KOLTIKE-155302 format. One record per residue (C-alpha): residue in one letter; z, x, y. Coordinates in steps of 0.1 Angstrom, whole numbers, plus 5000, padded with zeros to 4 digits. Layout:
aZXY ...
! end
This chain:
m324816303967 s327216053983 v329616244010 v332616054018 g335816044039 i338915814034 d341815734058 l344315614037 g346715484060 f350415324059 q348814994077 s345015034078 c342215244060 y338915344078 v336115504052 a333415734069 v329815854053 a327816164061 r324216124067 a321216264079 g322016164118 g325916274116 i328916094102 e329415724106 t332815504103 i331215194078 a332414834079 n333614644050 e332414284040 y333914134070 s331614384095 d335314554102 r335214904101 c339514864096 t340114774061 p344114664056 a346014864033 c347114534014 i346914403980 s347914013969 f348213923933 g347213603922 p347113373890 k342913443886 n342413783904 r343814023928 s342613993967 i342414343987 g342214414022 a341614194047 a341713884022 a344714024010 k346114064047 s345313654050 q348013574024 i351013804032 i352713454046 s351613234021 n351513463991 a354613684006 k356513763970 n352913883958 t351414023985 v352114423984 q351614614017 g353514954033 f353515103997 k352715434009 r356415494019 f357215493979 h355115733967 g357016033948 r360515863951 a363115793927 f364615413929 s368215613937 d366815763967 p368815624000 f365315564018 v364515313992 e367615143995 a367515144031 e364014964031 k364714734005 s366014484031 s362514464051 l360314404020 a358914054013 y358114173979 d360214323949 i360714683940 v362214783908 q362915133891 l360915223864 s361615423836 s360715793846 g363615673875 l360415613900 t360115323922 g358115043908 i356814733927 k357614363901 v354614103914 t353813803895 y349813853883 m347813653860 e350613393856 e353213683843 e355313943859 r354314293860 n355514593873 f353114863888 t353715223901 t352815313933 e350215523923 q348315223908 v348515013938 t347115293956 a344315323930 m343714993935 l343215033974 l341015313967 s338715133945 k338114883969 l337715163995 k334915333969 e333514973965 t332714974004 a331315284009 e329015213975 s327714913990 v326615064022 l325215384004 k323915193975 k324615463949 p328115583934 v330615733946 v332116053925 d333716303953 c335716223982 v337816414008 v341016224014 s342616274051 a341716594073 l341016614108 a337616644132 y337716874158 g336417214168 i332717194149 y330917054173 k333017244199 q330017464218 d332617644242 l334917824215 p336018184223 a334118444201 l336018544169 e337118884189 e338218704217 k341718544222 p341718204205 r342217874220 n345517694212 v345117304206 v348417074197 f347116774178 v349616484180 d349416254154 m351615894158 g350615624134 h352215304122 s354815494098 a354915874109 y354816134133 q353416474131 v352516734151 s350317074147 v349317364165 c345917534159 a344317844170 f340317804174 n337618054180 r333717994171 g333417864134 k337017924126 l340117724125 k343517824120 v346617624118 l349717804134 a352617544127 t353717204120 a356116954126 f356816624113 d359216314118 t358616094089 t359815754099 l358515734136 g355815534142 g354515194154 r356515014129 k359715144141 f358815004179 d357514674159 e361214644147 v363014694176 l361014404189 v361814184156 n365614274158 h365514144191 f364013804191 c365813764158 e369113794179 e367813604207 f366213284186 g369513274167 k371613234194 k369212984212 y368112784186 k370612874158 l368012994133 d368913294107 i365513444106 k366313714084 s367213484054 k363713324052 i361013614044 r358413414059 a359613324090 l360213734095 l356713814082 r355413564109 l357813724138 s356914084127 q353213994132 e353513824166 c355814124178 e352814354171 k350814134188 l353314134218 k353514524216 k349614584216 l349514364250 m352214554267 s350714864263 a348214724285 n350014504308 a353414554328 s354014204336 d356513934317 l354313814286 p355513554262 l356013524225 s355813154211 i355413054176 e355112674163 c357012524136 f358612864133 m361612764109 n363112384104 d359712264123 v361312444152 d359312594177 v360512884193 s359413094226 g360713384247 t359413644269 m359214034272 n357914304297 r357614664294 g360214804310 k362714614289 f361114734260 l361115114268 e364715064274 m365314914241 c363215214223 d365315494243 d366415634211 l363015644193 l361615794226 a363816074224 r362316144190 v359116274204 e360016574221 p361916764193 p358916824170 l356616914200 r359317184208 s359917324171 v355817404167 l355917604199 e359017794189 q357417854150 a354217974169 k356018184195 l353818004219 k354817924254 k354017594273 e350917774294 d349217904261 i348117544251 y344517464262 a344817134253 v346716864238 e344716584216 i346616284202 v345316054178 g347015744158 g347315424169 a350915484182 t350015724207 r348715394227 i352015324236 p352315434273 a355715564273 v354915784241 k351915934260 e354115994292 k356616174272 i354216404256 s352416464288 k355316534309 f356616764282 f353217004281 g352616944319 k349616834317 e346816544308 l346216454273 s342916474258 t341316164241 t338116324225 l338716184192 n338615874183 a342415754175 d341815534151 e338615724133 a339616064141 v340716124107 t338215954084 r335216114105 g337216464096 c337516374059 a333616274057 l332616614075 q334516814053 c333416674026 a329916764039 i331217144042 l332017074004 s328916933996 p325817093985 a323616853994 f324016894034 k323817204056 v326717214078 r327517454108 e329717744092 f333417644096 s336217824079 i339817664080 t343217824073 d345917594066 v349617644064 v352317574039 a354717314056 y357617384039 p359017704022 i358717753980 s360717943961 l361018093921 r364118113905 w364118263868 n366818393846 s367218773846 p368418973816 a369119243835 e371619073854 e373018803831 g372118553855 s369318393876 s367818523904 d365018403931 c362818493953 e360918303985 v357418333975 f355818164004 s357518124039 k357017814060 n353517844077 h352318084054 a348718094052 a347117854023 p345117884005 f346918163992 s347518363959 k350018613951 v350518843918 l354118893905 t355119123880 f358319083855 y359419303829 r360019083796 k360619103760 e360018723754 p359018433770 f360818293802 t360718033827 l359818013865 e361417723886 a359517613914 y361617443945 y361717403979 s363917673995 s365117454027 p365917114015 q367217004046 d364317014061 l362116794035 p361916374039 y362516394000 p365916433987 d364716653955 p363417013963 a362417043930 i358417123923 a357917193887 q358717433856 f356217683844 s357117813808 v355118173802 q354518163767 k353918433741 v355318713756 t356519023729 p357919363738 q355519663734 s355119863702 d358220103710 g360419793718 s360619853754 s359819533778 s356219433786 k354719423819 v353619053826 k351718983854 v352218623869 k349518483892 v351218193919 r349218003940 v348917743970 n345517583970 v343317403998 h345717093992 g348717263997 i349817213961 f351717503940 s351217643905 v351517923885 s347917963877 s347718233854 a349918513834 s348918823815 l350519063796 v349619463800 e349819613766 v350019993763 h348520203736 k349520543727 s346020783728 e345021013703 e345821373712 n342021493714 e341121193730 e340821213770 p343020883783 m341220583798 e343720543822 t347020643831 d349920453844 q349220573883 n345820463872 s347020153861 k349120073893 e345920143913 e343619883894 e346619603897 k346219673937 m342719623933 q342619353913 v345319183937 d342819213964 q339919093944 e342018783933 e342918673969 q339218623981 h338118283964 v334918193966 e336217823958 e338317743986 q335317914008 q338318114026 q336718374052 q339018634061 t338618934087 p339319274074 a342619284091 e343518964074 n342519094040 k344819444045 s347919204058 e347418974029 s347419314002 e350119414020 e351919104017 m351519133979 e352719483977 t355919393995 s356219103969 q356119283941 a358419533956 g360719323965 l361119163932 k361319493915 d364419553937 k365819273920 k365919463887 m363619233866 d364719403835 q362719713846 p362920013820 p364020343835 q361320583845 a360220773821 k357921113819 k354321003821 a351920993791 k348620993786 v348220573778 k345620353776 t346219983784 s345219613776 t345919283789 v346218953772 d346118613789 l349118403785 p349518053779 i351417853806 e353417533799 n353817303830 q356417063836 l355516893868 l358116663886 w357116303885 q353516403872 i351916133852 d351016283814 r347616223803 e348315953776 m349915733806 l346915833831 n344515673806 l346115373802 y346215303836 i342615363842 e341815113812 n344314853832 e342814923865 g339014873846 k340314563832 m341714443865 i338514513885 m336214303854 q338514013860 d338414063897 k334614043895 l334513763867 e336913563891 k334613593919 e331713493900 r333413193890 n334013093929 d330713223937 a329512933910 k331912703924 n330712693958 a327212713949 v327612343936 e329712263967 e326812413991 y324112223972 v326311913977 y326711934012 e323012094022 m321611774001 r323311514014 d322411614049 k318711604039 l318511324021 s319111124054 g317111424075 e313611604065 y313911474027 e314111134037 k310111044035 f309911173997 v312011003981 s312710593976 e315710413984 d316810333952 d316310713939 r318310823973 n321410553967 s321610703934 f321611053942 t324011003974 l326210813950 k326011113925 l326511343954 e329511213959 d330811203927 t330611563922 e332311603955 n335611453943 w335011593912 l335311963928 y338611893944 e340211683915 d339211763878 g336912033888 e339112213910 d339612513882 q336712533859 p334912803839 k332112973851 q329512773828 v330812423835 y330212493877 v326312663864 d325512313842 k326912073872 l324712263896 a321612223870 e322211873865 l321911803905 k319212013908 n316911813881 l317711523904 g317211713939 q314511963931 p311611703928 i312311563961 k312611933978 t309312063961 r307711733973 f308611814009 q307812194003 e304312063994 s303811814020 e304412164044 e302512374026 r299612154014 p297512124047 k297712464057 l296212594026 f293512284028 e292712434063 e292112764049 l290012664022 g288012484044 k287412814070 q286212944035 i283612684032 q282212694065 q281913084065 y279713084032 m277712754046 k277012954077 i275813284058 i273513064035 s272312924070 s271213224081 f269313334048 k267613064048 n266813114083 k265613464074 e267713664099 d268014034098 q271714044091 y271113874054 d267613924047 h268814194023 l270513934001 d269213823968 a267913433967 a269313373930 d272913523944 v273213353975 a271713013956 k274913113935 v277013113964 e275412783977 k276212593944 s280212763946 t280312623979 n279212293978 e281412233943 a284712393962 m283512103992 e283211813967 w286511933950 m288911983985 n287211623994 n288311463964 k291911593961 l292211483999 n291111143993 l293411093964 q296411283980 n296111054008 k296410733989 q299510863973 s303210803982 l305111093997 t307810933974 m305411033947 d304311393930 p301511513949 v298111463932 v297311823941 k299612133945 t299612413962 k299312603935 e296312473923 i294112523959 e295312873960 a293512913928 k290512713940 i290412973971 k290713273950 e288313103927 l285513103957 t286313383973 s286113603942 m282813413937 c281313453966 n282713733989 p281214043964 i277613903970 v277813804009 s279414144019 k276714324002 p275714634026 k272314624040 p270114994022 k269615264045 v266215334054 e265215694047 p262415864072 p259416004060 k259216334043 e256916444068 e258916364096 q261916484082 k260216854074 n259016874113 a262216774125 e264017084105 q261617324114 n261217224158 g264717134164 p265716894189 v262716764210 d263016874250 g265316634267 q267116504237 g269316784238 d271916834206 s272116434203 p270516404169 g268216034169 p269215744148 q266715894117 a268816224120 a272016054122 e271315824090 q270216184073 g273716314081 a275216044070 d273716054034 t273816434033 a275916724043 v273517014054 p275617294065 s274917454103 d274117824109 s277717884120 d278817744092 k277018004067 k278318254090 l281818234088 p283318444062 e285918304037 m289718244050 d292618314030 i295018064035 d298918164027 
! end
C-alpha cells in the first residue's frame, strides 16, 4: 500500500512518501524535489511542472500558473477582478458563475474549471510518486504539518501543555496557528490568516518599482507587453532571494528586454524594505490575533516555528522575532515541512504502517450557523452551532419539532472575516417528516458535523415515533427514559472511530454538556415544541429520514464523471505525444551516433563505398527531420529508424563480433588445454585420475581434439576474412562449441574418487576398544571416512530426552 503526502502550493509542489526508513521527499523526472505548479497547453499535448514553467514566456497565453487563487470564487468576485490585470492567460465566467480558465489546446479554444486544472497538476504529482514507488497511488493526504510526533521531551498528558506558534508565509498567503502539545497529543488552540500576504506581494513591489524606473529611463511601457512583464517578474523574484542573503547593492539586468533594448538597474535591501513598509506592517496583526483568541501571553509561548519560502525574508523574520521577544526556531524544513507532515499523517491513517500514537484536535476556523423557518414564530430562526476555534472533528445532535419536511441553511456567521464574499455553505432539506398519529408535531433529531477536513455537513436525521402502549403491557420506555437514551446516544455518537479522535474523560464531559446546551438553546427558540402534557406510558421507535444536499458550487456527479473522462483522454493524448516524440528523438539520436562512429570505431568494418552511401543517407534523414519530418506520426519515425538500422546494424554487428570473438576463442582454448592436461595425467597413471574409466577418457580426448581442430580451422578462415565482410564464425557459434565441449567432458573428468571403507574386523575392534592411547578423541582417517558415510549416535545423544519446541 502506498503512503503519500502532497503539498499543493500556489507556486510549487512537493511530494513525500513514507517508507520503512522514515519519511522521504521524492524527486521528479528532473531530479528536483520541487515541482512548479504550472501547466502549459500546446497544439499536441500538455506540459506539466518544470516543462511547463520553461514555456511561461514562449507560450504565455496558454501557460497557467497561480490558478489556486480562483478556487471557489465567482467571476464577479472583486478579488478576481483585481487579479485580471496581472494574468498572462484569460479567465472567463463559466455557466455556474465560477471563474474558468480559457486556453488554446489541440488547436481549439477550451474553457477549464479551476478544479480541472488542479486535477491535472495532482495527476502529475501522482505519476511522480508512482514512478518512485513502482506501484499505484490510491490514497494520499494533502497539506498537513510535521511537528511533535518525534519530540521526546514533550510534557506528559497530565502536565501543562507546551504552546508552540507556527508561522507559515508562502508565495501567496500568510497563516498563523498556536498549538498545545503534550506527549502523543496536539490541540490547535487558535488560527489567524492574511490570505493575500505572501512572497508574490514582495515581488510585485519590485516589479512596480522597475516598471516605473525603466519607463522613465528607457521610455518603455512594460505593462502593455505581457511577455516583458513576465520576464521582469522572474528577474525580480531572483533579485528578492539574493537580497535575503546580501545587504549590498545588487544589479538587475535584462538583455533585449523590449524593442531590442537592454535594461539595467540596482536595488539594495534597505531600500527594498522601505518600499515594503505597508506589507511588513501586516505581519504583526495575525500574531496578536492568535494570542488573544487562545487567551495566552507572549511568555506562555515555548517556541515559534517558521515555515514557507517567504519567511526567509530577513525583515519578516525580524518582525516575528521582535513581537514574541525570542529567537525563531527553524527545526522544520521551510519548503518540505508540509509535504512531510502529509506523508506522516497518511502513514498514521494507513494500516500498512505502525506509527507512534499521536492524536490531533483541529479547530473550526470560522463560526458556522444554521438558519431555518420556524412555524411557531412565522419567520426564520438561526443558531450558531460551531463557534470560532471550536474543536474539530466534532458532531452535535439538534432536536426539532415538525409536522412536515423542513430546510436548514448553513452559513458562516462572521462574513467580515471570510476571504470570500459569499458566506453561504449549503442547504440541507430533511425529507419525509410526518406528524404523530394524534396530529402533534414529531420529534426530529438532526446530527450536524464538522469532519477531520473541516467540512460541515448534516450527516443524518431521524424521526422519533411515539406509540401508545397496551393497557396491561409494561411500557418499553417513558418520555423521561427517552430523554436519558437521547443523552446517552449523543455521548456515543461523539466518539468517532473513523477520526481516531482520542479524548480525555473531561473532554467527553464538556462535549456532552455542550451538546445539551445546544439542544436547550434550540428549544428556547420555540421550535414548534408542543405544550407539556401529562406523562403517559408510551413506547418509541426511530425512523431514518433522507436528506437532500444543495452544496454551494459543488460539482454534480454527472459533470464530475465527464471531467474524469476528459482528464483520462488528455492523459492518453499526452502519452501518445510523448511516444511520438520519443520515436522522433530515437531517429535523431541514431543519426548522430552512427555518423560519429562511421568515422571512428566502425571505420574498419565498412567499405568506403558503403560508408559514403550510409553517410549520405544519414544526412538526408537529418534534413528530413527538420523539414518534412518535423511533425509526423509515430509509425513514420519507427519505420525510418528501421530503415536506417537495416544499413547500420550489419556494421555494428561486425564491430561487436570483432570485440567479443577473441575473448571467446581464448576461453575455448583454455578449456581445451585443461582437458588435454587431464588426459595426460590419466595416461601417466597419476592417483588423481586413476579412478576414471579408460573408455570415458577416450571420449574426452576425441571431443577435445575435434574442438581444437574446429577452432584452428575457424581462426584460419577468419584471419583471411576482411573486417568489412561478415565474420566466418559468430560469437554464438563459439559459445555453443564451448557449451558442447564442457557438457561432454565435465561429467567425466569431475567424477569423484570412490571412498575406501576399512575392513570389517578393524571397524569392529575400533568400536569395542575406543580410541588408542595417545590419540585422544581425534579419529583417524578411516574413522573420519566412516563418520562421513554413517551417522552413529553418541552416548550423550542417546541420553538426551526429546525437547518440545514452541
